[in-house]
ROBADREN-680184 format. One line per field, with one value per residue (C-alpha): residue number from 1; residue in one letter; chain; x, y, z. Coordinates in steps of 0.2 Angstrom, whole numbers. Each point is the difference from the previous one (the first is absolute). Example, Ala and Ser with C-alpha at 12.3 -4.5 7.8 and 13.67 -1.06 7.14 Angstrom:
2
nr: [1, 2]
rest: [a, s]
kette: [A, A]
xx: [62, 6]
yy: [-22, 17]
zz: [39, -3]
***
This chain:
414
nr: [1, 2, 3, 4, 5, 6, 7, 8, 9, 10, 11, 12, 13, 14, 15, 16, 17, 18, 19, 20, 21, 22, 23, 24, 25, 26, 27, 28, 29, 30, 31, 32, 33, 34, 35, 36, 37, 38, 39, 40, 41, 42, 43, 44, 45, 46, 47, 48, 49, 50, 51, 52, 53, 54, 55, 56, 57, 58, 59, 60, 61, 62, 63, 64, 65, 66, 67, 68, 69, 70, 71, 72, 73, 74, 75, 76, 77, 78, 79, 80, 81, 82, 83, 84, 85, 86, 87, 88, 89, 90, 91, 92, 93, 94, 95, 96, 97, 98, 99, 100, 101, 102, 103, 104, 105, 106, 107, 108, 109, 110, 111, 112, 113, 114, 115, 116, 117, 118, 119, 120, 121, 122, 123, 124, 125, 126, 127, 128, 129, 130, 131, 132, 133, 134, 135, 136, 137, 138, 139, 140, 141, 142, 143, 144, 145, 146, 147, 148, 149, 150, 151, 152, 153, 154, 155, 156, 157, 158, 159, 160, 161, 162, 163, 164, 165, 166, 167, 168, 169, 170, 171, 172, 173, 174, 175, 176, 177, 178, 179, 180, 181, 182, 183, 184, 185, 186, 187, 188, 189, 190, 191, 192, 193, 194, 195, 196, 197, 198, 199, 200, 201, 202, 203, 204, 205, 206, 207, 208, 209, 210, 211, 212, 213, 214, 215, 216, 217, 218, 219, 220, 221, 222, 223, 224, 225, 226, 227, 228, 229, 230, 231, 232, 233, 234, 235, 236, 237, 238, 239, 240, 241, 242, 243, 244, 245, 246, 247, 248, 249, 250, 251, 252, 253, 254, 255, 256, 257, 258, 259, 260, 261, 262, 263, 264, 265, 266, 267, 268, 269, 270, 271, 272, 273, 274, 275, 276, 277, 278, 279, 280, 281, 282, 283, 284, 285, 286, 287, 288, 289, 290, 291, 292, 293, 294, 295, 296, 297, 298, 299, 300, 301, 302, 303, 304, 305, 306, 307, 308, 309, 310, 311, 312, 313, 314, 315, 316, 317, 318, 319, 320, 321, 322, 323, 324, 325, 326, 327, 328, 329, 330, 331, 332, 333, 334, 335, 336, 337, 338, 339, 340, 341, 342, 343, 344, 345, 346, 347, 348, 349, 350, 351, 352, 353, 354, 355, 356, 357, 358, 359, 360, 361, 362, 363, 364, 365, 366, 367, 368, 369, 370, 371, 372, 373, 374, 375, 376, 377, 378, 379, 380, 381, 382, 383, 384, 385, 386, 387, 388, 389, 390, 391, 392, 393, 394, 395, 396, 397, 398, 399, 400, 401, 402, 403, 404, 405, 406, 407, 408, 409, 410, 411, 412, 413, 414]
rest: [m, t, s, t, v, e, t, s, t, r, p, r, a, p, r, r, k, t, l, v, g, p, v, p, v, g, l, v, a, v, m, r, r, e, l, p, n, l, a, n, e, i, t, a, e, i, r, q, q, i, p, e, y, a, r, p, m, s, g, p, y, g, q, a, i, r, i, g, v, e, q, a, l, t, a, f, v, d, h, v, e, n, p, a, a, s, y, e, a, r, d, e, v, c, r, r, l, g, q, y, e, a, q, e, g, r, s, l, d, s, l, q, a, a, y, r, i, g, i, r, a, s, w, r, r, i, m, k, v, a, q, q, y, k, l, p, m, t, v, l, s, r, l, v, d, a, l, f, d, y, l, e, e, l, a, t, l, s, r, q, g, y, l, e, a, q, a, r, s, a, s, v, v, e, h, w, h, r, r, l, i, r, l, i, l, e, r, p, p, a, p, a, s, a, i, r, e, l, a, a, l, a, g, w, a, v, p, g, q, v, t, l, v, a, l, g, g, s, p, t, c, d, r, t, l, l, a, p, d, v, l, v, d, f, d, c, a, e, p, h, l, l, i, p, g, p, l, t, e, q, r, e, s, m, l, e, l, g, l, p, d, l, p, m, a, i, s, p, a, v, a, l, d, q, a, t, e, a, l, r, w, a, r, q, a, l, a, l, a, q, q, g, a, i, g, p, g, p, v, i, h, c, e, d, y, l, i, e, l, l, l, q, t, d, a, a, l, v, d, q, i, a, r, h, r, l, g, a, l, s, r, l, s, q, r, r, r, r, q, l, t, e, t, l, r, v, w, l, e, t, r, g, s, a, s, r, m, a, e, r, l, s, l, h, p, q, t, a, r, y, r, v, r, q, i, e, q, i, f, g, d, q, l, d, d, p, d, a, r, f, a, m, d, v, v, l, r, a, h, l, l, r, k, t, d, g, v, p, s, t, v, e, e, s]
kette: [A, A, A, A, A, A, A, A, A, A, A, A, A, A, A, A, A, A, A, A, A, A, A, A, A, A, A, A, A, A, A, A, A, A, A, A, A, A, A, A, A, A, A, A, A, A, A, A, A, A, A, A, A, A, A, A, A, A, A, A, A, A, A, A, A, A, A, A, A, A, A, A, A, A, A, A, A, A, A, A, A, A, A, A, A, A, A, A, A, A, A, A, A, A, A, A, A, A, A, A, A, A, A, A, A, A, A, A, A, A, A, A, A, A, A, A, A, A, A, A, A, A, A, A, A, A, A, A, A, A, A, A, A, A, A, A, A, A, A, A, A, A, A, A, A, A, A, A, A, A, A, A, A, A, A, A, A, A, A, A, A, A, A, A, A, A, A, A, A, A, A, A, A, A, A, A, A, A, A, A, A, A, A, A, A, A, A, A, A, A, A, A, A, A, A, A, A, A, A, A, A, A, A, A, A, A, A, A, A, A, A, A, A, A, A, A, A, A, A, A, A, A, A, A, A, A, A, A, A, A, A, A, A, A, A, A, A, A, A, A, A, A, A, A, A, A, A, A, A, A, A, A, A, A, A, A, A, A, A, A, A, A, A, A, A, A, A, A, A, A, A, A, A, A, A, A, A, A, A, A, A, A, A, A, A, A, A, A, A, A, A, A, A, A, A, A, A, A, A, A, A, A, A, A, A, A, A, A, A, A, A, A, A, A, A, A, A, A, A, A, A, A, A, A, A, A, A, A, A, A, A, A, A, A, A, A, A, A, A, A, A, A, A, A, A, A, A, A, A, A, A, A, A, A, A, A, A, A, A, A, A, A, A, A, A, A, A, A, A, A, A, A, A, A, A, A, A, A, A, A, A, A, A, A, A, A, A, A, A, A, A, A, A, A, A, A, A, A, A, A, A, A, A, A, A, A, A, A, A, A, A, A, A, A]
xx: [-95, 5, 7, 14, 17, 8, 12, 10, 13, -3, 15, 8, -2, 14, -4, -10, 1, -11, -13, -9, 12, -6, -19, -14, -6, -17, 0, 3, -18, -7, 8, -7, -17, -1, 5, -18, -8, 17, 3, -19, 5, 13, -6, -17, 12, 13, -19, -6, 14, 9, -10, 10, -3, -20, -4, -14, 11, -4, 9, 21, 4, -13, 8, 20, -7, -4, 11, 15, -9, 0, 16, 9, -10, 2, 21, 3, -9, 11, 12, -3, -4, 17, 10, 8, -15, 0, -6, -2, -18, 0, 14, -10, -15, 8, 11, -18, -7, 14, -1, -19, 2, 15, -13, -15, 12, 2, 13, 2, -8, -17, 9, 9, -14, -10, 13, 5, -21, 4, 11, -7, -16, 12, 8, -17, -6, 16, -1, -18, 7, 15, -16, -10, 14, 13, 13, 17, 5, 17, -11, -12, 16, 9, -17, -4, 21, -1, -19, 9, 16, -14, -8, 19, 2, -19, 5, 17, -6, -13, 11, 11, -15, -5, 17, -1, -17, 8, 15, -11, -9, 9, 13, -17, -4, 21, -5, -14, 9, 14, -13, -7, 10, 9, -16, -3, 18, -4, 7, -12, -10, -12, -19, -6, -14, 13, 6, -15, -3, 18, -2, -15, 7, 14, -11, 9, -10, 4, 4, -4, 20, 17, 19, 15, 15, 15, 14, 19, 4, -8, -12, 2, -14, -14, -16, -13, 7, -4, -20, -7, -10, 21, 4, 14, 13, 15, 4, 7, 15, -6, -11, -13, -18, -14, -10, -20, -1, 11, 16, -5, 11, -5, 3, 18, 2, -7, 15, 12, -3, -3, 14, 15, 13, -6, 4, -20, -8, -16, -12, -13, -16, -11, -15, 1, 4, 15, 9, 13, 4, 4, 9, 10, 3, 3, 16, 5, 5, 4, 14, 4, 1, 11, 12, -1, -11, -12, -2, 7, -9, -2, -21, -3, -16, -6, -7, 16, 9, -16, 11, 17, -13, -6, 18, 4, -15, 9, 19, 0, -8, 11, 11, -5, -5, 17, 8, -10, 0, 17, 12, 9, 9, 2, 20, 7, 10, -5, 2, -4, -16, -3, 3, -9, -15, 1, -2, -13, -12, 5, -7, -15, -1, 2, -6, 18, 4, 19, 1, -11, 12, 16, -11, -5, 14, 10, 12, 6, -13, 10, 4, -19, -2, 13, -10, -13, 5, 5, -17, -7, 10, -1, -20, -2, -18, -6, 1, -13, -13, -9, -4, 19, 2, -13, 6, 18, -4, -9, 16, 10, -11, -3, 21, 2, -9, 10, 17, 5, 1, -14, 10, 9, 14, -2, -17, 6, -4, -20]
yy: [-126, 13, 13, -9, -4, -15, -3, -14, -2, -10, -5, 7, -9, -3, 2, 17, 17, -1, 14, 5, -6, -8, 2, -4, -14, -2, 16, -15, -10, 19, 3, -17, 3, 17, -9, -2, 16, 8, -13, 6, 19, -1, -11, 11, 17, -8, -3, 20, 10, -11, -2, -15, -8, 3, -23, -9, -8, -17, 0, -5, 16, 5, -16, 3, 19, -9, -12, 14, 9, -11, -10, 16, 5, -18, 1, 15, -4, -17, 5, 13, -17, -9, 12, -14, -9, -4, 13, -12, -1, 17, 4, -11, 12, 15, -4, -8, 18, 8, -14, 6, 16, -3, -12, 12, 11, 13, 10, -4, 17, -9, -15, 15, 9, -14, -4, 14, 2, -17, 9, 16, -12, -10, 12, 10, -18, 0, 16, -5, -16, 10, 11, -15, -6, 12, -6, 9, 13, -10, -15, 11, 8, -15, -7, 17, -2, -18, 2, 11, -10, -13, 10, -2, -15, -6, 13, -8, -16, 6, 9, -17, -9, 16, -2, -20, 2, 12, -12, -13, 10, 4, -14, -10, 16, -2, -19, 2, 15, -7, -16, 12, 7, -18, -4, 16, -3, -18, -10, -5, 11, -4, 3, 16, -6, -8, 16, 8, -10, -2, 23, -4, -10, 12, 14, 7, 11, -7, 16, 2, 4, -6, 8, -13, 7, -10, 1, -4, -3, -7, 12, 2, 14, 2, -10, 16, 13, -9, 1, -13, -5, -3, -15, -6, -14, 1, -19, -5, 3, 15, 9, 9, 11, 1, 18, 0, 16, 12, 4, 18, 13, -6, -16, 0, 14, -14, -15, 12, 3, -19, -6, 14, -2, -18, 0, -5, 1, 3, -5, 9, -3, -16, -10, -12, -17, 9, 2, -10, 5, 18, -7, -10, 18, 7, -12, 3, 17, -5, -9, 13, 13, -9, -1, 17, -3, 13, 9, 7, 3, -14, 2, -8, 6, -14, 12, 11, -16, -8, 1, -11, -11, -7, 0, -13, -11, -12, 0, -16, 6, 16, -9, -12, 18, 8, -16, 0, 20, 2, -15, 7, 12, -16, -2, 13, 6, 5, 17, 3, -9, 9, 20, -6, -6, 15, 13, -16, 6, 20, -4, -6, 14, 14, -9, 1, 19, 1, 15, -3, -18, 9, 12, -16, -10, 15, -4, 9, 0, -10, -13, -2, -1, -12, -12, 3, -10, -13, -3, 2, -14, -9, 0, 6, -4, 1, 14, 6, -14, 10, -17, -5, 18, -1, -20, 11, 11, -9, -8, 12, 10, -21, -3, 21, -6, -15, 10, -11, 4, -13, -10, -19, -1, -15, 0, -6, 14, 0]
zz: [243, 16, 1, 8, -12, 3, -19, -6, -11, -15, -10, -15, -17, -6, -18, 1, 10, 14, -6, 21, 13, 18, 3, 15, 4, -7, -14, -15, 7, -1, -16, -8, 6, -9, -15, -11, 1, -4, -16, -3, 1, -12, -11, -1, 1, -16, -9, 1, -2, -15, -13, -6, 14, -2, -6, 8, 16, -7, -13, -5, 2, 15, 11, -5, 7, 16, 3, -2, 13, 11, -1, 3, 15, 5, -3, 9, 15, 0, -2, 15, 6, -5, -8, -9, -6, -17, -12, -14, -6, 1, -9, -15, 2, -2, -13, -10, 2, -8, -15, -1, -4, -11, -13, 4, -11, 16, 10, 18, 5, 6, 9, 11, 2, 6, 14, 3, 4, 11, 9, 7, 5, 8, 12, 3, 7, 11, 5, 4, 10, 9, 6, 8, 7, 7, -10, 5, -16, -5, -4, -8, -8, -6, -5, -11, -8, -4, -8, -17, 4, -6, -13, -7, -2, -6, -15, -2, -3, -11, -11, 0, -7, -13, -7, 1, -11, -14, -1, -3, -12, -11, 0, -8, -11, -6, -2, -11, -9, -7, -3, -12, -10, -3, -5, -11, -6, -5, -18, -8, 6, 16, -3, 3, 11, 13, 1, 3, 15, 6, 2, 6, 16, -1, 2, -16, -13, -17, -14, -16, -4, 9, 2, 4, 11, -4, 16, -2, 16, 16, 7, 19, 1, 12, -8, 8, -10, -16, -1, 6, -20, -6, -1, 1, 0, 9, 6, -23, -9, -7, 9, -6, 2, -5, 3, -6, -14, -8, 9, 7, 6, 20, -4, -5, 13, 9, -7, 0, 22, -1, -7, 1, -14, -5, -21, -4, -18, -3, -14, -9, 7, -9, 2, 12, -13, -1, 16, -5, -17, 11, 11, -13, -8, 16, 4, -17, 3, 15, -6, -13, 12, 11, -17, -3, -16, 6, 15, 9, 20, 12, -11, -16, -9, -12, -14, -1, -8, -7, -19, 14, 7, -19, -6, 17, -3, -9, 0, -10, -15, -2, 0, -13, -9, 2, -7, -17, -3, 6, -1, -15, 13, 12, -12, 3, 16, 16, 1, -17, 3, 13, -13, -14, 15, 7, -18, -6, 17, -6, -18, 5, 13, -10, -17, -7, 1, -2, 10, 14, 2, 0, 16, 9, -1, 2, -16, -14, -16, -12, 12, 4, -20, -1, 17, -9, -20, 12, 5, -14, -8, 14, -1, -18, -3, 16, 6, -14, 7, 15, 6, 3, 6, 14, 6, 3, 8, 12, 2, 3, 13, 8, 4, 3, 14, 4, -4, -13, -17, -10, -9, 11, -10, -2, -11, -19, -16, -3]
***
């Protein structure tokens, strides 16, 4: 190449900005001759300066770095020669390098540093060529500017690959986690060995205890706000999640941040094989809270309402006990039945003290005594039987949660 400069105008690519513009005839050939040595120089510097890339070049990762350097350099020269040249191969390599970083569990810092090393080495080589062949300053300036624009393109492509790999990885992990929580909650119970095998595949450490959370609505949370070891199943009629171990303050803050204002009920910590029961308790507590029987508050802790949950375990059985123990009230009017049911409940709680009953019921003591005499006439010896009193108390407490009087009007007197 001589110092006489003859330029040729290259057509602009319809899909991509032209990085360089007109260049001297013969410059592309000179640049191509420099590529093998430049690729070696850049690869060596990258491996020397970035410990993460100091691997044997014969391995797949070393080959990927070498191919990446060569593709980036070749594509740049191709573009200088023809701005409409395809970048498909280069783009794929850059995205793949970003994917490798995600798969290695690293940030993009090392790869971006490698790109900067490549650009600096390329800039030094351009300056050398410019002096040797006396390139005009206008061309040199455009080449240098193009290099830094090119660096931005490479970084953007790798970032896309990095994010794509992260998204795929997160999707796969979410899939295995969803399968795992469903297996844990399966009935009849899945073999413990099957749970351990799936947990190993999902990268999930099997805990000694778990906490189940029932959700009262469709979550619209950012999954990244929940800890990676939290198993979720939001693709079902009753969304829920599983937290390894007992609920800590940090875990509860995580739930409030990740699922803001969403009603939820949290089970006690239980052994893994009791997870199904714990979720059932949480769902029962959530239902009671939605009925206004317990609460208030968007977050319900089952441990605060264990007796209430026990009383709601078998509603049909509670009704059967009501027919047996409170059937004598069924022949009364609804208004009278409710009065005496309320009186009986307070009588059981106060052990029959007329003064305390009057205070609790906001009645005159004489009225309270009159109601007690009615109860004694209706129930007779049952009031002296500890088992009968206990059964009555259970029924009345259970139906208080349901906001009923505990005595269906259709029952027959026992």
